[in-house]
C-alpha positions in Angstrom: -51.5 -95.2 4.3 -47.8 -94.7 3.6 -45.9 -92.5 6.0 -42.3 -91.6 6.9 -42.2 -94.7 9.1 -43.0 -97.0 6.2 -40.3 -98.6 4.2 -39.7 -96.3 1.1 -40.9 -97.6 -2.2 -38.1 -98.3 -4.7 -39.8 -96.0 -7.2 -42.6 -93.5 -6.7 -44.4 -92.7 -10.0 -46.5 -89.6 -9.5 -49.2 -89.6 -12.2 -51.2 -92.7 -13.1 -51.1 -91.7 -16.8 -50.2 -93.5 -20.0 -46.6 -92.7 -19.4 -46.7 -93.7 -15.7 -48.3 -97.0 -16.5 -45.8 -97.7 -19.3 -42.8 -96.7 -17.1 -43.9 -99.4 -14.5 -44.4 -102.0 -17.2 -41.1 -101.2 -19.0 -39.2 -101.4 -15.7 -40.5 -104.8 -14.9 -39.7 -106.0 -18.4 -36.1 -104.8 -17.9 -35.8 -106.7 -14.6 -36.3 -103.9 -12.1 -37.1 -105.8 -8.9 -37.8 -103.1 -6.3 -41.3 -102.2 -5.2 -43.1 -99.6 -7.4 -45.9 -97.2 -6.2 -48.0 -95.8 -9.0 -49.9 -92.8 -7.6 -52.7 -90.8 -9.2 -54.9 -88.0 -8.1 -58.1 -89.3 -9.9 -60.3 -91.8 -8.2 -60.1 -94.1 -11.1 -57.9 -97.0 -12.1 -55.4 -96.0 -14.8 -57.2 -95.7 -18.2 -56.7 -94.7 -21.8 -57.7 -91.2 -22.7 -58.0 -91.1 -26.6 -61.4 -92.8 -26.8 -63.0 -90.3 -24.4 -63.7 -87.9 -27.2 -64.7 -90.6 -29.7 -65.8 -94.2 -29.2 -66.6 -93.8 -25.5 -68.5 -90.6 -25.9 -70.6 -92.2 -28.6 -71.3 -95.3 -26.5 -69.4 -97.7 -28.8 -67.1 -98.9 -26.0 -67.6 -99.3 -22.2 -65.7 -98.2 -19.2 -63.8 -101.5 -18.7 -62.4 -101.4 -22.2 -60.4 -98.2 -21.3 -58.7 -99.7 -18.2 -55.0 -100.4 -18.8 -54.4 -103.4 -16.6 -56.3 -105.5 -14.1 -55.8 -105.3 -10.4 -54.3 -108.8 -10.5 -51.6 -107.5 -12.9 -50.4 -104.9 -10.5 -50.5 -107.3 -7.5 -48.5 -109.9 -9.5 -45.9 -107.4 -10.5 -45.4 -105.8 -7.0 -46.9 -102.5 -8.0 -49.1 -100.7 -5.5 -51.7 -98.5 -7.2 -52.8 -95.5 -5.1 -55.8 -93.5 -6.2 -57.3 -90.2 -5.2 -54.1 -88.7 -3.7 -52.9 -85.3 -4.9 -49.3 -84.6 -4.1 -48.6 -81.0 -3.1 -45.0 -81.2 -1.7 -41.9 -83.2 -2.3 -39.0 -83.2 0.1 -36.1 -84.7 -1.7 -32.5 -85.6 -0.8 -29.4 -85.2 -3.0 -29.2 -89.0 -3.6 -32.7 -89.0 -5.2 -34.6 -90.3 -2.2 -37.3 -88.4 -0.3 -40.9 -88.1 0.7 -43.9 -86.9 -1.2 -46.7 -85.3 0.8 -50.3 -85.4 -0.3 -53.1 -82.9 0.1 -54.7 -85.3 2.5 -51.6 -85.3 4.7 -50.5 -88.8 3.7 -46.8 -89.2 3.1 -45.1 -91.5 0.6 -41.3 -92.1 1.1 -39.3 -93.2 -1.9 -35.8 -94.1 -3.1 -36.3 -92.7 -6.6 -38.9 -90.4 -8.1 -40.7 -90.2 -11.5 -42.9 -87.4 -12.6 -45.5 -88.5 -15.1 -47.9 -85.7 -14.2 -49.2 -84.8 -17.7 -51.0 -81.6 -18.5 -54.3 -79.9 -17.7 -56.9 -78.2 -19.9 -56.3 -74.6 -20.7 -59.2 -72.5 -19.4 -61.1 -69.9 -21.4 -61.3 -66.6 -19.4 -64.6 -64.9 -20.6 -67.7 -63.8 -18.7 -69.9 -66.8 -17.9 -67.0 -69.3 -18.0 -68.2 -70.7 -14.6 -71.8 -71.4 -15.8 -73.2 -74.9 -15.6 -72.9 -76.5 -19.0 -69.5 -75.1 -19.8 -67.2 -78.1 -19.8 -63.7 -79.4 -20.7 -62.6 -82.8 -21.9 -59.3 -83.8 -20.5 -59.9 -86.7 -18.1 -62.5 -89.3 -17.1 -64.5 -87.1 -14.8 -64.7 -84.5 -17.6 -66.0 -87.2 -20.0 -68.5 -88.5 -17.5 -69.9 -85.0 -16.8 -70.2 -84.3 -20.6 -71.9 -87.6 -21.3 -74.4 -87.1 -18.5 -75.4 -83.8 -20.1 -75.5 -84.8 -23.8 -78.8 -86.7 -23.7 -80.8 -83.5 -22.8 -79.0 -81.2 -25.1 -80.0 -80.1 -28.6 -77.4 -77.4 -29.4 -73.7 -77.8 -28.6 -70.9 -75.3 -29.2 -67.4 -76.6 -29.4 -64.7 -74.0 -28.9 -61.3 -74.9 -30.4 -60.4 -76.4 -33.8 -57.6 -78.7 -32.6 -57.7 -82.5 -32.4 -59.9 -82.7 -29.3 -62.4 -80.1 -30.6 -62.7 -81.7 -34.1 -63.0 -85.3 -32.6 -65.6 -84.3 -30.1 -67.6 -82.2 -32.6 -67.6 -85.1 -35.1 -68.8 -87.5 -32.4 -71.5 -85.1 -31.2 -72.6 -84.5 -34.8 -72.9 -88.3 -35.3 -75.0 -88.4 -32.1 -77.6 -86.2 -33.8 -76.7 -82.9 -32.1 -76.7 -79.4 -33.7 -73.0 -78.6 -33.4 -71.2 -75.4 -34.1 -67.4 -75.4 -33.9 -65.7 -72.0 -33.2 -62.0 -71.5 -33.9 -60.2 -68.3 -32.9 -57.4 -68.7 -35.5 -57.5 -68.5 -39.3 -57.4 -72.3 -39.8 -58.0 -75.6 -38.1 -55.3 -77.6 -36.2 -52.9 -74.7 -36.5 -50.2 -76.1 -34.2 -50.1 -79.6 -35.5 -50.5 -79.5 -39.3 -49.6 -77.3 -42.3 -51.9 -75.1 -44.3 -52.8 -77.6 -47.0 -53.9 -80.2 -44.4 -55.8 -77.6 -42.4 -57.7 -76.5 -45.6 -58.4 -80.2 -46.5 -60.0 -80.8 -43.0 -62.0 -77.6 -43.2 -63.5 -78.6 -46.6 -64.0 -82.2 -45.5 -65.8 -81.4 -42.3 -68.0 -78.8 -43.9 -68.9 -81.1 -46.7 -70.0 -83.6 -44.0 -72.3 -81.0 -42.5 -70.3 -79.7 -39.6 -70.7 -75.9 -39.0 -67.2 -74.5 -38.6 -66.5 -70.8 -38.1 -63.0 -69.5 -38.2 -61.7 -66.2 -36.8 -64.3 -66.4 -34.0 -64.0 -64.0 -31.1 -65.9 -65.2 -28.0 -67.4 -62.2 -26.1 -69.2 -64.1 -23.3 -71.3 -67.2 -22.4 -74.9 -66.2 -22.1 -76.6 -67.3 -18.9 -80.2 -68.6 -18.3 -82.0 -69.4 -15.0 -82.4 -73.0 -14.1 -85.4 -74.6 -12.3 -83.4 -74.8 -9.1 -82.5 -71.2 -9.0 -79.0 -71.5 -10.5 -77.7 -70.4 -13.8 -76.6 -72.4 -16.8 -75.2 -71.5 -20.2 -77.8 -70.9 -22.9 -75.6 -69.5 -25.7 -72.3 -68.1 -26.9 -72.0 -64.5 -28.0 -69.5 -64.4 -30.8 -68.2 -62.2 -33.5 -66.8 -63.8 -36.7 -64.5 -62.1 -39.2 -66.1 -60.5 -42.2 -69.6 -60.8 -40.7 -70.0 -64.3 -42.2 -71.0 -67.5 -40.6 -68.5 -69.5 -42.7 -65.3 -68.0 -41.3 -62.3 -66.1 -42.5 -59.8 -64.2 -40.4 -61.5 -61.8 -37.9 -60.5 -58.4 -36.8 -58.8 -58.2 -33.4 -61.4 -58.2 -30.6 -65.1 -57.9 -30.3 -66.6 -55.1 -32.3 -63.8 -54.8 -34.9 -64.7 -53.3 -38.2 -66.4 -55.8 -40.5 -67.5 -58.2 -37.8 -71.1 -59.2 -37.0 -72.2 -60.2 -33.5 -74.3 -63.3 -33.0 -75.6 -65.4 -30.1 -75.3 -69.1 -30.9 -77.8 -71.3 -28.9 -76.0 -73.9 -26.7 -77.1 -76.0 -23.7 -73.5 -77.3 -23.7 -70.3 -75.5 -24.4 -67.2 -77.8 -24.8 -63.9 -75.9 -24.6 -60.8 -77.5 -26.1 -58.2 -74.8 -26.5 -55.0 -76.8 -25.6 -53.3 -77.8 -22.4 -50.8 -76.5 -19.9 -48.1 -78.9 -18.6 -48.3 -79.6 -14.9 -45.0 -78.3 -13.6 -45.9 -77.1 -10.1 -44.2 -80.0 -8.3 -41.1 -79.6 -10.5 -40.9 -75.9 -9.7 -41.3 -76.6 -6.0 -38.4 -79.0 -6.2 -36.2 -76.4 -8.0 -36.1 -78.3 -11.3 -35.6 -76.5 -14.5 -38.9 -75.7 -16.2 -39.6 -74.2 -19.6 -42.9 -75.1 -21.3 -42.7 -78.4 -19.3 -40.1 -80.1 -17.1 -36.7 -79.8 -18.9 -35.1 -83.2 -19.3 -32.1 -84.5 -21.2 -32.2 -87.1 -24.0 -32.5 -89.8 -21.4 -35.5 -88.3 -19.6 -33.5 -87.1 -16.6 -34.5 -83.8 -15.0 -32.0 -81.1 -14.1 -31.3 -82.7 -10.6 -29.8 -85.7 -12.4 -32.0 -88.3 -10.4 -35.6 -87.5 -11.1 -37.1 -88.7 -14.4 -40.0 -86.8 -16.1 -41.9 -88.4 -18.8 -44.7 -87.7 -21.4 -46.8 -84.6 -21.8 -45.2 -82.8 -18.9 -41.6 -83.2 -20.3 -39.7 -80.8 -22.5 -37.1 -82.9 -24.3 -34.5 -82.6 -27.1 -36.1 -83.3 -30.5 -35.8 -87.1 -30.9 -36.1 -87.1 -34.7 -32.7 -88.1 -36.3 -31.1 -85.1 -38.0 -32.8 -82.4 -36.0 -30.9 -79.2 -35.4 -28.7 -79.2 -32.3 -30.5 -77.7 -29.3 -34.0 -78.0 -30.8 -36.4 -78.9 -28.0 -40.0 -80.0 -28.0 -42.9 -81.1 -25.7 -44.9 -83.9 -27.4 -48.5 -84.7 -26.5 -49.3 -88.2 -27.8 -49.8 -91.8 -26.8 -46.8 -92.9 -28.9 -44.5 -90.4 -27.1 -45.8 -91.4 -23.7 -44.8 -95.0 -24.5 -41.5 -94.4 -26.1 -40.3 -91.7 -23.7 -41.3 -94.0 -20.7 -39.0 -96.7 -22.2 -36.1 -94.2 -22.3 -36.8 -93.3 -18.7 -36.9 -96.9 -17.6 -33.4 -97.5 -19.1 -32.2 -94.4 -17.1 -33.6 -95.8 -13.9 -31.8 -99.1 -14.6 -28.5 -97.2 -15.0 -28.4 -97.5 -18.8 -28.5 -94.7 -21.4 -30.6 -95.5 -24.4 -31.8 -93.1 -27.1 -35.4 -92.5 -28.1 -36.1 -95.5 -30.3 -39.1 -94.6 -32.4 -40.1 -91.8 -34.8 -42.8 -89.6 -33.2 -46.2 -90.2 -34.7 -49.7 -89.1 -33.9 -53.3 -89.9 -34.9 -56.7 -88.4 -34.8 -60.0 -90.0 -35.8 -62.6 -87.4 -36.9 -65.8 -89.0 -38.4 -64.6 -91.1 -41.3 -61.3 -89.1 -41.5 -58.3 -90.9 -40.0 -55.3 -88.6 -39.7 -51.9 -90.1 -39.1 -48.8 -87.9 -38.7 -45.3 -89.3 -39.0 -42.4 -87.2 -37.8 -42.4 -83.5 -36.9 -42.9 -80.8 -39.5 -41.4 -77.9 -37.6 -39.0 -75.9 -39.7 -40.1 -77.3 -43.1 -39.3 -75.3 -46.2 -41.0 -77.4 -48.9 -44.2 -79.5 -49.1 -45.6 -81.9 -51.7 -49.3 -82.8 -51.8 -50.6 -86.3 -52.8 -54.3 -86.3 -53.4 -56.7 -89.1 -54.6 -60.2 -87.6 -54.3 -61.8 -90.7 -55.9 -60.5 -92.9 -53.0 -60.7 -90.2 -50.3 -56.9 -90.2 -49.7 -54.8 -87.1 -49.0 -51.2 -86.7 -47.8 -48.8 -83.8 -47.4 -45.0 -84.5 -47.2 -42.8 -82.0 -45.5 -39.1 -81.3 -46.4 -36.3 -79.4 -44.8 -33.2 -78.7 -46.9 -34.2 -81.4 -49.3 -34.9 -84.2 -46.8 -38.2 -85.6 -45.8 -39.0 -84.8 -42.1 -42.7 -85.5 -41.7 -46.0 -86.3 -43.4 -49.7 -85.7 -42.7 -51.7 -88.7 -44.1 -55.6 -88.8 -44.2 -57.0 -92.2 -44.9 -53.6 -93.1 -46.5 -52.0 -95.6 -44.2 -49.5 -96.8 -46.8 -48.2 -93.3 -47.2 -47.9 -93.0 -43.4 -45.9 -96.2 -43.1 -43.6 -95.3 -46.0 -42.6 -92.0 -44.5 -42.4 -93.4 -40.9 -40.1 -96.2 -42.1 -38.0 -93.9 -44.2 -37.5 -91.6 -41.2 -36.6 -94.5 -39.0 -34.0 -95.8 -41.5 -32.7 -92.3 -42.2 -33.8 -92.6 -45.8 -35.0 -89.8 -48.0 -38.0 -89.6 -50.4 -36.5 -87.0 -52.8 -38.5 -84.1 -54.2 -35.7 -81.8 -55.0 -36.3 -81.8 -58.8 -39.6 -81.2 -60.7 -39.5 -84.8 -61.9 -38.9 -86.2 -58.4 -41.6 -84.0 -56.9 -44.1 -85.1 -59.6 -43.4 -88.7 -58.7 -44.0 -88.0 -55.0 -47.2 -86.2 -55.8 -48.6 -89.0 -58.0 -51.0 -91.1 -55.8 -50.5 -94.0 -58.3 -46.8 -94.3 -57.2 -46.2 -96.1 -54.0 -44.0 -93.9 -51.8 -42.0 -96.8 -50.4 -40.6 -97.3 -53.9 -39.2 -93.8 -53.9 -37.2 -94.1 -50.6 -33.5 -94.0 -51.0 
């Protein structure tokens, strides 16, 4: 095991995540020759997360298909992969070198440090939250635990109407389970898409038989005795706004006027209510932290030597034309890859800007959502809808310029907006005639870019 007496690695990457893997790969492509140590706290080889809630959960792909690279790849590229080590302390010198200390007592000296520590699932604090059968879906161990339970379950409640909740609920519904999805807010995917897209997904999922209840207030998880003398979840006590099962905004808190209490049967409760960036190591090091590890446009943390990449990093908005000082923390595979490339340049002594336009995707049943750009701060939307072909898009504008689009089963719309943003073009909708052209699904968006 590494120690103070061992030669320090050229770069210690803490977090064997998508961004950590990409950082190592990008550095080798740029000619970085020093030894790299890629360290993760899970006892798994680095793997892809998106399929955990979809294809892997449904049994459509196996474990090996999720693994990023073979053991031979790491050996050939002088990268030591360390599993099952949780770093609890970092002793760092002004020149960027130092020692990382693991919970096990193992020490890992380094010349430079990268934090690709990601984020963890946000916990739901209600009575019964520690019952067997209440699960989260953030990593491979979570997914393995969920999959082991699914076969014996008939009724499953999913809490949270974001991407993870909708993806998992759609997968479980496809597997023949009785699924109820509970969302605390007045609409689905509230942080990621606009109202029109949220309403489209609500209607689309309900028409496909998924039971979705908005404005849901969770009172407690109902326990039941198990054969071994323990306790497991047997239901979710909930109140829903207006006393209806269909949804609508609820009153604040259990027992509000107009609400109706109900216990929904569940042998499994899957909670997906967002994530919290892992900033503990950065805080212990004295780095600036604000909804993530604060970095500059080149992925450098406040000490000027540590890089922080991916879900854990709070960075300047990389979209061209964004207001000065606007910052964001992005949770996506695309960002993990592009941000890692920026960090790799920094570690090589170069300064390169974020190269791509942020984009996201989410597969929910037969609905493929693709998002180009960032819609924050929009002041105008235009909806394109082709119900005959099952295509739906919303374009977002700020001060007359296109800034983002949500595209459902409409890959050509997605590519048109993504390319326009990358080229700093506009797809005008500032007049009634222009907006009508944008809204017409018979018109190809790429022909409107100027």
